[in-house]
C-alpha positions in Angstrom: 0.0 0.0 0.0 1.4 3.4 -1.1 1.4 6.4 1.3 -1.4 8.0 -0.9 -3.5 4.9 -0.6 -2.9 4.8 3.2 -4.0 8.4 3.5 -7.1 7.8 1.5 -7.9 4.8 3.7 -7.5 6.9 6.8 -9.6 9.7 5.3 -12.3 7.2 4.4 -12.3 5.5 7.8 -12.5 8.9 9.6 -15.3 10.0 7.3 -17.3 6.9 8.2 -16.6 7.4 11.9 -17.8 11.1 11.7 -20.9 9.9 9.9 -21.5 7.5 12.8 -21.1 10.3 15.3 -23.5 12.5 13.4 -25.9 9.5 13.4 -25.8 9.5 17.2 -26.9 13.1 17.2 -29.7 12.4 14.8 -30.9 9.4 16.7 -30.9 11.2 20.1 -33.1 14.0 18.6 -35.4 11.8 16.6 -35.8 8.9 19.0 -34.8 6.5 16.3 -32.3 3.8 17.5 -28.9 4.7 16.3 -28.2 1.1 15.1 -30.6 1.6 12.2 -28.6 4.6 11.0 -25.3 2.7 11.4 -26.7 -0.2 9.3 -27.9 2.3 6.7 -24.4 3.7 6.5 -23.1 0.2 5.9 -25.7 -0.4 3.2 -24.8 2.9 1.5 -21.1 1.9 1.5 -21.9 -1.6 0.3 -22.4 -3.2 -3.1 -25.7 -1.4 -3.8 -24.2 2.0 -2.9 -20.6 2.9 -3.3 -19.8 -0.6 -4.4 -17.6 -1.9 -1.6 -17.6 -5.7 -1.6 -17.5 -7.4 1.8 -18.7 -11.0 1.9 -16.3 -12.7 4.4 -18.6 -14.2 7.0 -15.8 -15.6 9.1 -14.0 -12.3 9.3 -17.3 -10.5 10.1 -18.0 -13.0 12.9 -14.5 -12.6 14.4 -14.5 -8.8 14.3 -18.1 -8.7 15.6 -17.2 -10.9 18.6 -14.3 -8.6 19.6 -16.4 -5.5 19.2 -19.2 -7.0 21.2 -16.8 -7.9 24.0 -15.8 -4.2 24.2 -19.4 -3.2 24.3 -20.2 -5.7 27.1 -17.1 -4.5 29.0 -18.4 -0.9 28.8 -21.9 -2.1 29.7 -20.7 -4.0 32.8 -18.3 -1.2 33.9 -21.2 1.4 33.8 -23.7 -0.8 35.6 -24.3 -0.2 39.3 -24.1 -3.5 41.2 -26.4 -2.1 43.9 -29.0 -1.8 41.2 -28.3 -5.1 39.5 -28.0 -7.2 42.6 -31.7 -7.3 43.5 -32.7 -8.3 40.0 -29.7 -10.6 39.1 -31.8 -13.7 39.6 -34.5 -12.3 37.3 -32.0 -11.4 34.7 -30.3 -14.8 34.9 -33.6 -16.6 34.6 -34.6 -14.6 31.5 -31.2 -15.1 30.0 -31.4 -18.9 30.3 -34.9 -20.3 30.7 -36.4 -17.3 28.9 -34.2 -17.9 25.8 -35.1 -21.6 25.7 -38.8 -20.7 25.9 -38.5 -18.1 23.1 -36.6 -20.6 20.9 -39.2 -23.4 21.4 -42.2 -21.1 20.8 -40.7 -19.2 17.8 -39.5 -22.4 16.2 -42.9 -24.1 16.5 -44.7 -21.1 15.0 -42.1 -20.9 12.1 -42.6 -24.5 11.2 -46.4 -24.2 11.3 -46.7 -20.9 9.4 -43.7 -21.1 7.0 -43.5 -24.9 6.5 -39.8 -25.0 7.1 -37.8 -27.9 8.6 -37.0 -28.2 12.3 -33.3 -27.4 11.9 -33.9 -24.2 10.0 -36.7 -23.2 12.4 -34.5 -23.6 15.4 -31.6 -21.7 13.8 -33.7 -18.7 12.9 -35.4 -18.7 16.3 -32.2 -19.1 18.2 -30.5 -16.2 16.3 -33.1 -13.7 17.5 -33.9 -15.3 20.9 -31.4 -13.1 22.8 -31.8 -9.4 23.4 -28.9 -7.3 22.3 -26.6 -5.5 24.7 -25.6 -2.8 22.2 -29.3 -1.9 21.5 -30.5 -2.2 25.1 -27.6 -0.1 26.6 -27.8 2.6 23.9 -31.6 3.0 24.0 -32.6 2.4 27.6 -29.9 4.6 29.1 -31.4 7.6 27.4 -34.8 7.0 29.1 -35.7 7.8 32.7 -36.7 4.2 33.5 -36.9 2.8 37.0 -33.6 1.2 38.0 -34.9 -2.3 38.7 -36.6 -2.5 35.3 -33.6 -1.1 33.4 -31.0 -3.2 35.1 -33.1 -6.4 34.6 -33.1 -5.7 30.9 -29.4 -4.8 30.9 -28.5 -7.8 32.9 -30.5 -10.1 30.7 -28.8 -8.7 27.6 -25.4 -9.2 29.2 -26.1 -12.7 30.2 -28.2 -14.2 27.4 -25.7 -14.3 24.5 -24.0 -17.6 25.5 -27.2 -19.7 25.4 -28.1 -18.4 22.0 -24.6 -18.8 20.6 -24.4 -22.4 22.0 -27.7 -23.3 20.3 -26.7 -21.9 17.0 -23.2 -23.4 17.1 -24.6 -26.9 18.0 -27.4 -26.8 15.4 -25.1 -25.8 12.5 -22.4 -28.4 13.4 -22.4 -32.2 13.0 -23.4 -32.4 16.7 -27.0 -31.7 15.5 -27.2 -35.3 14.3 -25.4 -36.9 17.2 -25.6 -34.6 20.3 -28.0 -35.1 23.2 -30.1 -32.5 24.9 -28.4 -33.2 28.2 -24.9 -32.7 26.6 -26.1 -29.3 25.1 -27.5 -28.2 28.5 -24.2 -29.3 30.2 -22.2 -27.3 27.7 -24.4 -24.3 28.2 -24.1 -24.4 32.0 -20.3 -24.7 31.7 -20.1 -21.7 29.4 -22.3 -19.6 31.7 -20.7 -20.5 35.0 -17.2 -20.8 33.6 -17.3 -17.5 31.8 -18.6 -15.7 34.9 -16.0 -17.2 37.2 -13.1 -16.5 34.8 -14.3 -12.9 34.4 -14.5 -12.3 38.2 -11.2 -14.0 39.0 -9.3 -12.0 36.4 -11.0 -8.8 37.4 -10.2 -9.3 41.1 -6.5 -9.9 40.3 -6.5 -6.9 38.0 -8.1 -4.7 40.7 -5.4 -5.6 43.2 -2.7 -4.7 40.7 -4.4 -1.4 39.7 -4.8 -0.3 43.3 -1.2 -1.0 44.3 0.8 0.1 41.3 1.4 3.8 40.7 1.6 4.3 36.9 3.5 7.3 35.5 0.5 8.6 33.6 -3.2 8.7 34.4 -4.0 7.7 30.8 -2.5 4.3 31.4 -5.1 3.3 33.9 -8.0 3.1 31.4 -5.9 1.2 29.0 -4.9 -1.3 31.7 -8.5 -1.7 32.9 -9.7 -2.5 29.3 -6.8 -4.9 28.9 -7.8 -6.8 32.0 -11.4 -7.2 30.7 -10.1 -8.4 27.3 -7.7 -10.9 29.0 -10.8 -12.3 30.7 -12.6 -12.5 27.3 -9.6 -14.3 25.7 -9.1 -16.7 28.6 -12.8 -17.5 28.7 -12.7 -18.5 25.0 -9.5 -20.5 25.5 -11.1 -22.4 28.4 -14.2 -23.2 26.2 -16.4 -21.0 28.4 -18.2 -17.8 27.3 -15.6 -15.1 26.6 -18.4 -12.5 26.1 -19.8 -13.3 29.6 -16.3 -13.2 31.1 -15.8 -9.7 29.6 -19.2 -8.5 31.0 -18.5 -10.0 34.4 -15.0 -8.4 34.5 -16.4 -5.0 33.5 -19.1 -5.3 36.1 -16.6 -6.1 38.9 -14.1 -3.4 37.9 -16.7 -0.8 37.5 -18.0 -1.2 41.0 -14.7 -1.0 42.7 -12.7 1.9 44.0 -10.2 2.1 41.1 -7.6 4.8 40.3 -9.0 7.4 37.9 -12.3 5.7 37.8 -14.1 8.6 36.0 -11.4 8.8 33.3 -11.7 5.0 32.8 -15.5 5.2 32.5 -15.2 7.9 29.9 -12.6 5.8 28.0 -14.7 2.7 28.0 -17.8 4.7 26.9 -15.8 6.1 24.0 -14.6 2.7 22.9 -18.1 1.3 23.4 -19.4 3.9 20.9 -16.6 3.2 18.5 -17.3 -0.6 18.7 -21.0 -0.1 18.3 -20.6 2.1 15.2 -18.0 -0.2 13.6 -20.1 -3.3 14.4 -23.3 -2.1 12.7 -21.6 -0.5 9.8 -19.7 -3.7 9.1 -22.9 -5.8 9.3 -24.6 -3.4 7.0 -21.7 -3.9 4.5 -22.3 -7.6 4.7 -25.9 -7.4 3.5 -27.1 -7.4 -0.1 -30.1 -5.2 -0.6 -31.1 -7.2 -3.7 -31.8 -10.3 -1.5 -33.9 -8.5 1.1 -37.3 -8.6 -0.8 -37.3 -12.4 -0.6 -36.8 -12.2 3.1 -39.8 -10.0 3.9 -42.4 -12.7 4.6 -40.3 -15.0 6.8 -38.9 -12.0 8.6 -42.3 -10.7 9.4 -43.7 -14.1 10.5 -40.8 -15.0 12.7 -40.4 -11.5 14.1 -44.2 -11.2 14.9 -44.2 -14.6 16.5 -41.2 -13.7 18.7 -42.4 -10.2 19.6 -46.1 -10.8 20.2 -46.1 -14.5 21.4 -42.8 -16.0 22.4 -41.3 -13.0 24.2 -44.4 -12.1 26.3 -44.8 -15.8 27.2 -41.2 -16.2 28.3 -41.4 -13.0 30.4 -44.7 -14.1 32.0 -43.4 -17.6 32.9 -40.0 -16.3 34.2 -41.2 -13.1 36.0 -44.5 -14.2 37.6 -42.7 -16.2 40.4 -41.0 -13.0 41.3 -44.3 -11.2 41.5 -43.3 -8.6 39.0 -46.3 -6.3 38.3 -48.0 -7.0 35.0 -47.3 -3.5 33.7 -43.5 -4.0 34.2 -43.9 -7.4 32.5 -45.5 -5.8 29.5 -42.7 -3.2 29.2 -40.0 -5.8 29.8 -41.5 -7.8 27.0 -41.7 -4.9 24.6 -38.2 -3.6 25.4 -36.5 -6.9 24.4 -34.6 -5.2 21.5 -32.7 -7.1 18.9 -29.6 -5.8 17.2 -26.0 -6.8 16.5 -26.0 -10.2 18.3 -28.8 -11.8 16.0 -27.1 -10.5 12.9 -23.7 -11.7 14.2 -25.1 -15.1 14.9 -26.6 -15.2 11.4 -23.0 -15.1 10.1 -22.2 -18.5 11.8 -24.1 -20.5 9.1 -22.2 -18.5 6.5 -18.9 -19.7 8.0 -20.1 -23.3 7.8 -21.4 -23.0 4.2 -24.8 -24.3 5.5 -27.5 -24.6 2.7 -29.7 -21.5 2.8 -27.2 -19.6 5.0 -27.3 -16.5 2.8 -31.1 -16.3 3.0 -31.1 -16.8 6.7 -28.7 -13.9 7.1 -31.0 -11.6 5.2 -34.1 -12.8 7.0 -32.4 -11.9 10.4 -31.1 -8.6 9.0 -34.5 -7.5 7.8 -36.2 -8.8 11.0 -33.8 -6.7 13.2 -34.3 -3.6 11.2 -38.1 -3.9 11.0 -38.8 -4.6 14.6 -36.2 -2.2 16.0 -37.9 0.5 13.9 -41.2 -0.5 15.4 -40.1 -1.1 19.1 -37.3 1.5 19.5 -39.2 4.8 18.9 -42.2 3.6 20.9 -40.3 2.7 24.1 -40.7 6.2 25.7 -44.5 6.0 25.2 -44.6 2.4 26.4 -42.5 3.3 29.5 -45.0 6.1 30.4 -48.0 3.9 29.8 -46.5 1.1 31.9 -45.6 3.5 34.7 -42.0 2.5 34.8 -40.5 6.0 34.4 -39.0 8.0 37.2 -37.7 11.6 37.6 -33.9 11.7 37.3 -31.8 14.4 38.9 -28.0 14.8 39.3 -27.8 13.3 42.8 -25.1 10.7 42.3 -21.7 11.3 43.9 -19.0 10.4 41.3 -15.6 9.7 42.7 -12.2 9.6 41.1 -9.0 8.3 42.9 -5.4 7.8 42.2 -2.6 6.0 44.2 -0.2 8.1 46.1 3.4 7.2 45.2 5.2 5.5 48.0 2.2 5.5 50.4 -0.4 2.9 51.0 -3.1 5.5 50.4 -5.0 7.2 47.6 -6.1 10.7 46.6 -9.9 10.7 46.5 -11.7 13.5 44.6 -15.3 14.3 44.0 -17.6 17.3 43.3 -20.6 17.9 45.5 -23.7 17.4 43.2 -26.8 19.5 43.3 -29.9 18.1 44.9 -28.0 16.1 47.5 -28.1 16.5 51.2 -24.3 17.1 51.3 -25.2 20.7 50.2 -25.5 22.8 53.3 -23.7 20.3 55.6 -20.9 21.6 57.9 -17.5 19.9 57.4 -17.6 19.1 61.1 -20.6 16.8 60.5 -18.9 14.6 57.8 -17.2 12.3 60.4 -14.9 10.5 58.0 -13.5 7.1 58.8 -10.3 7.0 60.8 -7.3 8.1 58.7 -9.2 9.9 56.0 -8.2 13.6 55.8 -9.9 16.4 53.8 -6.8 18.0 52.4 -8.4 20.6 50.1 -11.7 22.2 49.3 -11.9 24.2 46.0 -14.9 26.5 45.4 -14.7 28.0 41.9 -11.2 29.3 41.5 -10.6 29.7 45.3 -8.9 27.2 47.6 -10.6 27.3 51.0 -9.3 26.4 54.4 -10.9 23.2 55.5 -12.5 24.6 58.6 -15.1 22.6 60.4 -17.6 25.5 60.4 -17.5 25.8 56.6 -20.7 24.7 54.9 -20.6 22.8 51.6 -22.1 24.2 48.4 -23.1 22.5 45.2 -20.1 22.3 42.9 -17.5 22.3 45.6 -14.6 20.1 44.7 -13.3 18.0 47.6 -9.8 16.4 47.7 -9.2 13.8 50.4 -6.1 11.8 51.3 -7.4 8.3 52.3 -5.6 5.1 53.4 -6.4 2.2 51.1 -7.8 0.3 54.0 -10.7 2.7 54.4 -11.0 4.0 50.9 -14.2 2.0 50.2 -15.7 2.9 53.6 -15.0 6.6 53.0 -16.7 6.5 49.6 -19.7 4.7 51.2 -19.9 7.3 53.9 -20.0 10.2 51.5 -22.6 8.4 49.3 -24.9 7.9 52.2 -24.4 11.5 53.4 -25.4 12.7 49.9 -28.6 10.7 50.1 -29.6 11.1 53.7 -27.5 14.0 55.2 -27.4 14.1 58.9 -29.8 11.1 59.2 -27.3 8.8 57.4 -26.2 7.0 60.6 -29.8 6.1 61.4 -30.7 4.6 58.0 -27.4 2.9 57.3 -27.2 -0.9 57.4 -24.8 -3.7 56.8 -21.4 -2.7 55.4 -22.4 0.9 55.1 -23.5 1.1 58.7 -20.0 -0.1 59.7 -18.6 2.7 57.6 -20.7 5.3 59.4 -20.8 4.2 63.0 -18.2 1.5 63.7 -15.0 3.4 62.7 -15.9 7.0 62.2 -14.2 10.0 63.7 -14.5 13.8 63.3 -14.3 15.3 59.8 -10.6 16.1 60.1 -9.3 13.0 61.8 -6.6 13.4 64.4 -5.6 11.9 67.7 -8.1 12.9 70.4 
């Protein structure tokens, strides 16, 4: 490749990226899911548009898997475990039993209505049985939805890829003729449990390294954090478990720990998540042939309607009723089961195996995703209001950033006092930080104030604390509870947070009494 060709390639790639960024702006204003615009960019660049030929199913699958791992890492890193923990069992049930119910019901309807064989029916149904993390994260996080509903859907989308991938992989392979149901279930269980454990173990090791090593540049911490999650992804795949689930579990663990430069890392993973999402959908759009889409209209509508209006509601009802989920939340959960990159990515697996009818299957799934995302995505705000699952959001979350202090077993903890929290108006004397934590600096605007106990906090104040590593998490918990409950925090605290508030607290500027 000559230098001029390289420059043209860079120019073209950056032009596509900027078009994807512009599509984000358009989608946020119009309410249209961005993935549709990214797919449209891919179609415009493809054989029916600018004429770019891309038909390598194996390469598309490999690249899509890596980009999806980055997306899941970002999704896990930005998910609050305190929100996910109460609904983890629901999300796990929907991601396993719910997928099996959806496949069984959709495959039965496909055979009855389209007259296709069992193998093709299971393949088409399994490809669209899992909700898509890219679509769910990008759409739901723009809506003011109750935390328990949003995190149930996000957790489901993070957990349910392995069952769908296992089903599709087994059905397209020779194991379809010789494998047993129990063997498939055992493989699925191993992938789920193994992927989760590998992700958590690698993340825990990585956390210890990040908290103890002082790197020469703050920009190295986000890179190291992403590398840890991708190590979990790779090791999960090598071990025969789910690498995608390992990446999600690693991101979830790391995102909920007190890590150096946490805020910078969150911004970095979010940026990479957007890049992966844009690249993923543009590539899948390139893979499609518009001339083959008309023949896919009828099967796409039949399978999509059966999934959306019969299989998905039934799976939600059977999985959520034991948890006494209100019927309105069940209706919204059913309608918000968005499909996106994962079904189209799974549709490339038959292409890699040269399965008969694989090309038609790909275009059926492609058209199904586009059609039903166009139907479901823009109606989600209306559906959320009708179902009563919306809530008023205000900037009340305390967002921390920390960095190790070279040569000391301590960290510099920083945060800005948010509006609409009960930290506003509190005297510094009432903070009562854990033993060893010292408020070293209070910045208000461009002025550095003396940390006097009679000083009252204002919204926007920037606080800098020196905190021993042993009490870093308790200090953060203390400040979070003060932001939520103010002076009543010690009376409403419980469990680990109660220990942080009562068991080992001392006056705001700790010293020997």
